[in-house]
N, C-alpha and C positions, 0 to 999 in steps of 0.2 A: 478953332483948329485951322490955320493956316495952310494955304495949297496953291500950288504952282499952275493950276489949270489955265487961266487967263494968259500967262504968261506963255505956255506949250500953245495953246491953242493959236495965240496971234503968231506964234514963230511958224507954225504949220499954215497960217494963213485959212482955217477953219472961221465959219461962222459960230455964232452961239448956236443957231438952229441947227444946223451941220452935227454939231457936237451931239445936241440934244438928240436928233433923229438918231446917231448913232448910239447913242448909249440907251435911246427907248424913256426918254424923259422929256420932258416939257422944257422951252427954252427959258421959262421962269427959275426952274430948277438950275440949270447953269448958272443963270444971274445970282441969284442967292447962293450957291456955292461960291461964284469969285468973288463976291463982295462979303465972305466970312458969317452972312446968317444962317446960314443951313450947313449942317456936317453931315457929309456922305454916309449912306448903311454901307457894310463891307461889302455888299454885292455891288453897288455904286460904285466905291471905291475902286474895287476889282477890275470892272468894265473899263473904267476912266484909266485906270494903270495900262490895262492891255491895248487900249486906245491908242497910247501915248508910245507904247513900247518901254516902259520903266517898271520899277517897283512901286505898290504902294508906298513905301516910306520915303521913296524919290518923288512922288508926288502931293504927298501930303506931309507938312511939317511941324511935329508933335514939339511942344515947346515945353521946357524943364520946367517952368513955373506952371504948369497946367495941373490941375488937381484933379486924377480919374477917378471914378465912382466902380472901376471894373472889378 
């Protein structure tokens, strides 16, 4: 799942560590999210969206070709 975390983080001039601290996760988690190697839990997605003042849908980009196992 693609996301806008890196774009929004850089626009706000927030370091990966500062974002990690704000979301109560490790810097490695932020790196993995930004690189698309890790999909955030619903709780983490909610916290990140709140941090940036946007909705989860605006932060995480759900692609039409993804096959969900929901």
